[in-house]
C-alpha positions as CSV (number, residue, x, y, z in Angstrom):
1,M,64.3,78.8,69.5
2,L,66.4,82.1,70.5
3,T,69.4,79.7,71.3
4,V,69.2,78.1,67.6
5,V,68.6,81.4,66.0
6,L,71.9,82.6,67.6
7,G,73.6,79.8,68.0
8,L,74.0,79.5,63.9
9,A,74.5,83.4,63.9
10,G,77.3,83.5,65.8
11,A,78.4,80.4,63.7
12,L,77.9,83.2,60.7
13,V,79.2,85.6,61.3
14,Y,81.9,83.2,62.6
15,G,82.4,81.8,58.9
16,A,82.4,85.4,57.3
17,A,85.6,86.9,60.3
18,D,87.5,83.7,58.1
19,F,86.4,84.7,55.2
20,F,87.5,88.4,55.8
21,G,91.0,87.0,57.6
22,G,91.5,84.5,54.4
23,L,91.4,87.4,51.7
24,A,93.8,89.9,54.4
25,A,95.8,86.6,54.9
26,R,96.4,86.8,51.4
27,R,97.9,89.4,50.8
28,I,99.6,90.7,54.7
29,S,100.7,87.4,57.0
30,A,98.5,85.4,59.3
31,L,100.4,86.3,62.5
32,R,99.4,89.9,61.1
33,V,96.1,88.8,60.6
34,T,95.6,87.7,63.6
35,A,97.4,91.0,65.6
36,L,95.3,93.3,63.3
37,G,92.3,91.7,64.4
38,A,92.6,91.1,68.1
39,L,93.4,95.2,68.3
40,S,90.6,95.8,66.2
41,G,87.9,93.5,68.8
42,V,89.1,95.0,71.7
43,V,88.2,98.8,70.0
44,L,84.7,97.5,69.3
45,L,84.1,95.9,73.0
46,I,85.9,98.6,74.5
47,A,83.2,101.3,73.0
48,G,80.8,98.2,73.8
49,T,80.7,98.0,76.9
50,L,80.3,102.2,77.2
51,I,76.6,101.3,75.6
52,V,75.7,97.7,76.9
53,P,76.3,97.7,80.7
54,G,78.2,95.3,82.9
55,R,80.0,94.7,86.4
56,W,84.0,94.8,86.3
57,S,84.8,92.4,89.0
58,S,87.4,90.2,89.3
59,E,85.6,86.8,88.7
60,A,84.7,88.4,84.9
61,L,88.1,89.3,83.9
62,L,89.9,86.2,85.8
63,W,87.4,83.5,83.2
64,G,87.7,86.5,80.5
65,G,91.2,86.1,80.6
66,I,92.0,82.8,81.1
67,S,89.9,81.9,77.4
68,G,92.5,84.4,76.0
69,V,95.4,82.7,77.3
70,T,93.7,79.4,75.6
71,G,92.6,80.8,73.1
72,A,96.1,82.0,71.8
73,A,96.9,78.8,72.7
74,A,94.7,77.3,70.4
75,I,95.8,79.4,67.6
76,A,99.8,78.6,68.0
77,L,98.4,75.0,68.2
78,L,96.0,75.4,64.8
79,Y,99.4,77.2,63.1
80,A,101.4,74.6,63.9
81,C,99.2,71.3,62.9
82,L,97.5,73.3,59.4
83,A,101.2,73.2,58.7
84,I,101.7,70.2,58.5
85,G,98.8,69.1,57.2
86,P,97.1,67.7,55.5
87,M,93.8,69.7,56.2
88,S,91.0,68.3,54.9
89,I,91.1,65.9,57.9
90,L,92.6,68.4,60.7
91,S,90.4,71.3,59.9
92,P,87.2,68.9,60.8
93,L,89.1,67.1,63.6
94,T,89.3,70.3,65.3
95,A,85.9,71.5,64.7
96,V,84.4,68.9,65.7
97,T,86.1,68.3,68.7
98,S,85.8,72.5,70.2
99,A,81.3,71.3,69.8
100,I,82.4,68.0,71.5
101,V,84.0,69.4,74.7
102,P,80.9,71.9,75.5
103,L,78.8,69.0,74.2
104,T,79.8,66.7,77.4
105,W,80.7,69.1,79.8
106,G,77.3,70.4,79.5
107,L,75.7,67.0,79.4
108,A,78.3,66.2,82.3
109,T,77.3,68.4,84.0
110,G,73.3,68.4,84.5
111,A,71.6,70.8,81.1
112,Q,68.2,69.0,80.4
113,L,67.9,68.1,77.2
114,G,65.2,67.1,75.3
115,A,65.0,63.1,74.0
116,I,65.1,64.8,70.5
117,A,68.0,67.2,71.3
118,Y,69.9,64.0,71.1
119,P,69.9,62.4,67.6
120,A,69.7,66.2,67.0
121,F,73.2,66.9,68.2
122,A,74.5,63.8,66.1
123,L,73.5,65.4,63.3
124,A,74.7,67.9,63.8
125,L,78.5,66.9,64.9
126,V,78.1,65.1,61.3
127,A,77.3,68.2,59.9
128,V,80.0,69.6,61.5
129,V,82.3,67.4,60.0
130,L,80.9,68.0,56.5
131,V,81.1,71.6,56.5
132,G,84.9,71.7,57.7
133,F,86.2,68.9,55.2
134,V,88.4,70.1,52.4
135,P,88.8,68.4,49.7
136,A,92.1,66.7,48.4
137,K,92.8,65.4,44.9
138,E,95.4,62.9,46.5
139,A,94.6,61.7,49.9
140,V,97.0,62.5,52.5
141,R,97.6,60.3,56.7
142,P,98.4,62.9,59.1
143,T,100.6,62.7,61.3
144,L,100.7,61.5,65.3
145,P,101.9,65.2,65.9
146,G,99.4,67.2,63.6
147,L,96.2,64.7,64.9
148,L,97.6,65.3,68.9
149,M,97.8,69.0,68.0
150,A,94.6,69.2,66.0
151,T,93.0,67.7,68.9
152,V,94.4,69.9,71.7
153,S,93.7,72.9,69.6
154,G,90.2,71.7,69.1
155,V,89.9,71.0,72.9
156,L,91.4,74.5,74.3
157,I,88.5,76.1,71.2
158,G,85.8,74.3,73.2
159,A,87.3,75.5,76.5
160,F,86.7,78.5,75.8
161,Y,82.9,78.2,75.0
162,I,83.0,77.0,78.4
163,L,84.9,79.4,80.5
164,V,82.9,82.4,78.9
165,D,80.0,80.2,80.4
166,Q,81.3,80.7,83.5
167,T,81.2,84.5,83.9
168,P,78.9,86.7,85.8
169,D,75.7,87.2,84.3
170,D,76.2,90.8,84.8
171,S,79.0,91.2,83.3
172,G,77.8,92.7,79.9
173,L,81.2,92.5,77.6
174,V,83.2,92.8,80.3
175,P,84.4,89.1,79.7
176,L,85.2,89.3,76.0
177,V,87.3,92.8,76.9
178,A,89.8,91.2,79.6
179,N,90.0,88.0,77.0
180,R,90.9,90.1,73.8
181,V,93.3,92.1,75.4
182,V,95.3,89.4,77.1
183,N,95.2,87.6,73.5
184,A,96.0,90.3,72.1
185,T,99.2,91.4,73.8
186,I,100.4,87.3,73.4
187,M,99.8,87.3,70.1
188,I,101.2,90.8,69.5
189,T,104.2,90.0,71.5
190,L,104.7,86.8,69.0
191,I,105.2,88.6,66.4
192,V,107.9,90.9,68.1
193,V,110.1,87.4,68.8
194,L,109.2,86.2,65.1
195,A,110.2,89.4,63.2
196,V,113.5,90.0,65.2
197,F,113.9,86.0,64.5
198,A,113.8,87.1,60.9
199,G,115.4,89.9,60.8
200,R,118.3,88.3,62.4
201,R,118.4,84.7,59.9
202,H,117.5,86.3,56.7
203,V,114.4,84.4,55.9
204,R,112.8,84.4,52.5
205,A,109.0,85.7,53.5
206,T,108.5,83.1,49.9
207,D,108.8,80.8,52.3
208,A,106.4,81.1,54.4
209,P,103.2,78.8,54.2
210,L,99.8,80.0,56.0
211,A,97.5,79.4,57.3
212,V,93.8,81.4,59.2
213,L,93.3,82.0,62.7
214,D,91.2,84.3,63.7
215,G,91.5,85.7,67.2
216,S,90.4,84.1,70.5
217,H,88.2,81.7,68.4
218,G,90.9,80.4,65.9
219,A,88.8,78.4,63.5
220,P,91.4,76.5,60.5
221,H,91.2,77.2,56.7
222,A,93.7,76.9,53.9
223,L,95.2,79.6,52.6
224,G,98.3,81.1,50.1
225,T,99.6,82.8,47.4
226,G,98.4,81.9,44.4
227,A,100.5,79.6,44.1
228,G,99.8,75.3,44.6
229,P,96.6,73.7,43.3
230,A,93.3,74.4,45.1
231,T,91.9,72.9,48.0
232,G,89.1,74.8,48.5
233,G,88.0,77.6,51.4
234,V,88.8,80.6,50.9
235,G,92.5,79.7,48.6
236,S,94.6,77.4,47.8
237,A,97.0,75.4,50.0
238,V,101.0,76.1,49.9
239,P,103.9,73.5,48.9
240,E,105.5,72.7,51.7
241,R,109.7,72.4,51.8
242,P,110.7,69.6,54.1
243,R,113.7,72.0,54.9
244,D,111.7,74.8,55.8
245,G,110.9,75.1,60.0
246,L,107.0,76.3,60.9
247,L,109.2,78.8,62.9
248,R,111.5,79.8,60.5
249,A,108.6,80.5,57.6
250,S,106.1,82.1,60.5
251,A,109.4,84.4,61.1
252,A,109.4,85.4,56.8
253,A,105.7,85.3,56.5
254,L,107.1,88.9,59.0
255,R,108.2,90.8,56.3
256,G,106.6,91.7,53.5
257,G,104.7,95.1,54.0
258,W,101.1,96.2,56.1
259,R,99.3,98.2,53.4
260,G,97.4,95.1,51.3
261,G,95.2,93.2,54.0
262,F,94.8,95.8,56.8
263,W,91.1,97.2,56.4
264,L,90.9,93.5,55.6
265,A,92.2,92.3,58.8
266,V,90.3,95.2,60.9
267,G,86.9,93.5,59.5
268,C,87.7,90.2,60.7
269,G,88.9,91.9,63.8
270,V,85.0,93.3,63.9
271,L,83.3,90.1,63.1
272,D,85.6,87.9,65.1
273,A,84.4,90.4,68.0
274,L,80.6,90.2,67.1
275,A,80.5,86.5,66.6
276,N,81.8,86.5,70.3
277,V,79.1,88.9,71.8
278,V,76.4,87.0,69.7
279,V,77.6,84.0,71.2
280,L,78.2,85.5,74.7
281,V,73.9,86.1,74.9
282,G,73.3,82.7,73.7
283,L,75.4,81.2,76.5
284,R,73.7,83.8,79.0
285,V,70.1,82.9,77.4
286,G,70.1,79.4,75.8
287,D,72.2,76.3,76.2
288,L,76.1,75.7,76.6
289,T,75.8,72.7,74.5
290,I,73.2,74.1,71.8
291,V,75.2,77.6,71.5
292,S,78.8,75.6,71.1
293,V,77.8,72.2,68.2
294,L,75.7,74.8,66.1
295,T,78.7,77.8,66.1
296,A,80.9,74.9,65.5
297,L,79.1,74.4,62.3
298,Y,81.3,78.1,61.4
299,P,83.0,76.9,58.3
300,A,79.6,76.6,56.6
301,G,79.5,81.0,56.5
302,T,82.8,81.1,54.5
303,I,81.9,78.1,52.3
304,L,79.3,80.2,51.5
305,L,80.5,84.0,51.1
306,A,83.5,81.1,49.0
307,A,80.6,80.9,46.9
308,I,79.0,84.3,46.2
309,V,81.8,86.4,46.3
310,L,84.5,84.5,44.8
311,R,82.7,82.5,42.8
312,E,83.9,78.7,43.8
313,R,82.3,76.1,44.0
314,I,80.8,74.3,46.9
315,A,81.3,70.8,47.5
316,R,79.1,67.8,47.3
317,L,79.9,67.3,50.5
318,Q,79.6,70.2,52.1
319,W,76.2,71.0,50.5
320,V,74.7,67.8,52.3
321,G,76.6,69.1,55.8
322,L,74.2,72.1,55.0
323,V,71.4,70.8,54.9
324,L,72.3,68.2,58.1
325,A,72.9,71.5,59.2
326,L,69.5,72.7,58.3
327,A,67.7,69.6,59.8
328,A,69.2,69.6,63.3
329,S,68.7,72.9,64.0
330,A,65.1,72.2,63.4
331,M,65.2,69.3,65.8
332,L,66.7,71.3,68.3
333,A,65.0,75.0,68.2
334,A,61.8,71.4,69.3
335,A,63.3,70.5,71.2
């Protein structure tokens, strides 16, 4: 029961982080949101190590550091595939892949589960797809590169759970500190490179499509600058310009100011770090398969907050997904 509660709590907090990240990225670039979020998460987690005892070991730092690298790679691929679109397909694909990978790993390594757990997992995976679905007015067939990048991004996000699960039980928050330090270093380096690129190429910021990228987790949602048709999530999609390359558009996004979304980005990072802590506790007291599948329901937190705060409409399929998620959770609690 506790594992189910922690898995759902992690999903809701991750979703809240996505919501704040989405609002911040409407005001500043998505890469800036990611960097600020990573830095604020580092500060919170380092402070947490003073309260939560943990042993600093090479094993904890190694697994945590590798998870930071996989997280950064997942972010890059996620950013690229969502810029290609369509988000209505690639977003749920990433989420469900991120659940299937650790689920498969857990079952392959001998996880002992009750008979009711298996239909519950199937129900939960369907819920992940429906909750993460972004309604679109026109059907667009995804490209092979987009599908590949979304799949690999989901695999890397799922790898994060597996890697964190390998950390020593007595390491406390140390693996998460290592994760955030590595992740922040990579993202800040990327920002510097793109800022130099933007300065040399004189790219216009108005040409930049954005996507929410939240530190090590990398939850995807549609974003926009206020123009373009709404597609669900916490914002609206930006019409793509074929002549604008992804790197050029990403660099252009860095030329705006920092002030508008600074505290929202910090809040995103704090919430994301808290979600990582919840997941870490869930992995240590419970089972990898249950925690990872339930945490993949993170879009539920975003769409619920968007409905409450922004008065955005929740699609019928998303409501069905939420109901299935509750049913699956009840079944897993009884397993």
